N, C-alpha and C positions, 0 to 999 in steps of 0.2 A: 207920612205918619197920620193915622186916624185921629179924628177929633176926640174920641173917647180916651185914647192914650194920652193926648195932650192935656186933657182935663185931669187925668189921674196923676200925671207927672207934676203938674202944678200943685195939686193937692198934697202930694208926697212931701213937698217942701214945708207944709204946715204940721206934719205928723211929729209928735214928740217921741214916738217909738220907732222912728226910722232915721238912720244916720247915713248920709251919702258922702262917701269919701271924706270922713271927718279927720281933722288934724289933731295931733296931740292926745290920741286915745290910749297908746300903750301904757299899761299900769293904771289906768283910770276906770276900768270897768266896774269895780266894786263901788266906786264913787257914783258912776252913772246909775247903777241900780239902787244905790242907797243902802247896801247891806254887804255882809261878808260871805254870802252864800256861794257855793261852787258854780262855775260857769261851763256851760255846755254849748258847743256850736253845732248847728245843722248846716252843712255846706251844700251848695247848689240846692237851696231849700225850695226854690219855686214859689209856690203860694204858702209855704210854711206850715203845711199840715202837721209835720212831725214836731216842729218846735212848739206849735200850739198844743198838740196832744200831750207832749211831755210836760209842758208848763202846767197843764191842768192836773196831770198825774202826780207831779212832784213840785208842790208850791214852795218847798224849802230850797229849791235850786233856781238859778237864773239860766235863761235860754236865749240864744241869739241865732237867728236865721240869716245866713249869708248867701247873697246872690247878686248878679249884676242886672237882672231883668227887673226894672222898676215897676212895670205894669203887673208883674206877678206879686212883688212884695207889697204892693198896694192892697191886694186882696187879703194877705196875711195880717197886715197891720190894721185894716178895718175890722177884721174878725176879732183880733186881739182886744181892740178898744171895745167892741160890742160885748165881749165876754168879761170885760173888766180886768184883764190879766195885766199885772204890773211886773211880772217876772219873765216877760218875753219881749224881745225888741228885734229889729231887723237892721242889717248892715249891707249897704249897697256898694260892693267893690268887686274887683277881679280877684278870684281866689289865688292866683299867682302872686298877688301882692300882700297876702295875708299877714306876713311878718311885720308889715308897716303899721298894723293897727292893734297889735297885742304885744304885751311885754313877755319877757322870758317866764315860762311856767305859769302864765296867767289863766290858761285853759285847763279844765279838768277832764273833759271828755269831748269826743267828736263823733257826730253821726253824718253818714253820707247816704242819702236815701234816693234810690232810683235815679242816679246821675246818667248822663249820656255815656254809654259804654265805649264810645269811640272804637268801633269794631275793626276799622282798618289797622293793620299792623304798623303802617307808616304813621299812625296817630296814637300809638300806644303811650307816648309821653304825655298825652292829654288826659289819660285816665287818672281819676283822682286818688287812686291807690298806687300810682306809679311812684317809685323811689324819689323821683324829682319832687313830688308833693310831700312825701313822707319826711323828707329832709326839712321842708318848711314847717310842717306840723310839729316836728321835734323841737323847733326853736320856741314854740309857744305852749306846748303841752307840759304838764307836770310829769315827773318820772313815773312810769307805770300807767299814765293816762290811757284810757281805752279808746280805740278807734273802731266804730261800728259801720259796717257796710250792709245795706239791705238792697237787693237788686233782683230783677227778673231775668237778668242776662247771665246765662251760663258761661259765656266768654269772659265777662268781667269777674264773675265769681272764681273761675279756675285761674284766671290771671292773678287775682289777689292771693289765692292760696299758694300759688307759685312764688310770689313775692315774699309772702310771710316766711316760707321755708328757706328761700334762697338768701334772704337778708337777715336771718336770725331773729325775727320777730317772735314774740310770745303769743301763741294761739290760745285764746280763752274759750272760744266756742265757734262751731261751724256747722251749717246745715245746708244741704242742697234742696231741701223741701221743708220749709219752716212749718207750714200748716199741716204737715203729715205727722209732726211730733205729738206724742201723747199729751204733753203739756206745753203751751205756748206762753212765754213770758208776756206780761201785760204791755210792755213797751213795744213788743214785736206785733201786737195786734193792731197798732195804729196803721191806717191805710191812707196812702196819698192818691191824688188824682191819677198820677202816672202808673201806680200799681194797678189800679182798676182797668187801665187800658191794655195791659199785658202786651206791650209793644213787641217784646221779644218772642211772643207766641209760645213760651215754654210751659205755660200753664202751672208754673210753680215759682215760689219766691225763695231766694238764696240769702243766707246771712253769714257774716264773718265778724268776729270780734277778736281784736288783737291789740297788743301794746308793742312799742318800739324798743329795740335794744338800746343800750347806752350809747353805742356808736354805730350809726348806719354805714355799711360799706360804701366806698366811694363810687364815683361815676364809672370807674373802670368795669364794675360788675354790671352796670346798666347795659353795656353793649352785649355782654354774655346773655343777659336776659332777653334782649332783642333778638339775638340770633337763635336762641332756644325757641322763641315764639315763631320765628320764620320757619324753623325746622319742623315744628309741630303742625303748623298750618299748611306747610308746603308753599308759602308765599315767596 
């Protein structure tokens, strides 16, 4: 590990706006932020550009960037401090363990911005909009809480649209070319480092906003989803 990372990891331990695998946090996030404001998560936040942008845009809400990469969280936490933002913080955990850190219905909204699309069919369960993760989100989201996906990957976009339809989610908005719209919502104009890279080479940004049904179909439907993906791609 490089010396720069070691220095950053040591400094992370001193940041009051970064929590690393904290204990006893379910039900305590209003206490942590010191107010009763709604809580929004940015999952796989990287350097936290979206959490930071939303925090500046909506000072009456609380935002929490979630990622495992401490080196990236350091960047977001430093910028939040420099900007004097008190309504944004960062949580260093595995997203697979997210239910260990939030109480039931403690989260109002979720943003997933430019995550790894996990393009191989064999890794579809790693996609952050896979039903495996939706079942976790349902445990912490308020009923009707929105999940927002912004991605440059047409594969992840189409996969998410398939999941929304197959699992009975409520679709609120969808676009396969966000910036081609006549009007682009302010929160969709926030751009992350990964968006600027256009790794997918699609030259367009996709967006899906949906909420979960009261009961997400069980794992038996997951195999059907997997088989449909294989049939579609010929894998």
